[in-house]
N, C-alpha and C positions, 0 to 999 in steps of 0.2 A: 554835119548831119550824117548819121550812120545809115547805110542802106543794107538791108538784109538780102542776100542772094540765096536762092534755093540750091539744094545739092545738085540738081540737074543743071542749073545755070553755072555753078562753079565748075562742074565737070566739063561742060561745053567750053567755058573760057580756057580751062587748062588744056583741053584738046586742041583748041584753036591756037594756043600759045606754042604747042609742040610743033605745029606745022608752019608757024609764022617765021618770017625772016627776022623780025624784031619784036621782042617782048614789049618794048615801049609803045609800039603801035597798038598792041592788044590792050594794054592797061589804059592807055589814053581813050581807046574806043569805049571801054566799059566804065571809065571814070574811077578806077581803083589805083592804088599805089603799087609800085613794083614790089615793095615789101609784102603787101597783101597777097600778090600773085605768088611770090616765092613761099610764103607761109602756107598758102593753100596747096601748092605743089608738094611741099614737104609732108603735109598732113594727109593728102588724098592721093598721092601718086600711084600707089599700088592697090587702090581699092576700087571695087565695082561701085556702081551707083547705089545698090542695095546696102552694101556695107557702109558706105559713106552716110546714107540716110539714117541707118541704125546708130552710127556713132553720134550723129547730131541729136537724135532723140535721147540717147543715153546721157549726153552732156547736159541737155535741158533738165532731165530727171535729177541729175546730180545737183544742179543749182537749186531745184525745188526742195530736195531733201536737206540740203545745207540750210536753207531758210527755215524749214520745219525744225531742224535740230537747234538752231539759234533760238527759236521761240520756246522750245521745251527747256532749254538751258536757262532762259530768263524766268520762266515759270518756276523752275526748280530753285533758283536763287531767291525768288520771292517767298517761296514756301520755307526755305531755310531761315530767312530773316524773320518770318512770322513765328517760326518755332522758337527761335532765340528770344524773341520778345515775350512769348508766352511762358517760356521756361524761367525768365527773369522776373516775371510779374507774379505777385501773390494772388491776383484775381484774374479771371479770364479777360482776354482782350480780343475784341472782334476786329477782323482785318477786312478792309474793303477790297474785294478781288479785282475791281476795275481800276484801282489806284496804280499809278506808274511804279510805285515801290511802297513798301510797308511804311516808310517815313511819311508818305503822302496821305496815309489813312487818317481821317478826322479823329477817330477814337485814339489812335496812337499819339496824335498831336495833343489831344486833351489830356492824356495820361502824362505826357511830358510836362505840361503846364500845371499839373496838379489838380486838374479839373475832372479827373476820371470819376465816372458814376459809381456810387457805392451800391452793392447788391441790395435790392429791396427798397431803394430810395429812388423816387423820380417819377 
């Protein structure tokens, strides 16, 4: 189980670790590993609480932006696939935008099976 510590809590733990005789006692008290303590110390050692909080906010924003970028890249790939199908097809092909990929589109599957609807028929 991962426990999230606030920046204030991390800074307090690091401050307590500076004055403690043993780092092991501090990490045991808070239930964290020594590796986590040293990682925090490396990351936050020269920061004020305001700077550390700003860093944390920016890191969360980067994660959210990476997720959005991944979604846009997936959408772009779907559009490229749809364009290739349309360019190769003599007749217009409708693509289901909710399909996981163009290959999942019912009309695309019908076209592959030779059951594509003819214009004006149906």
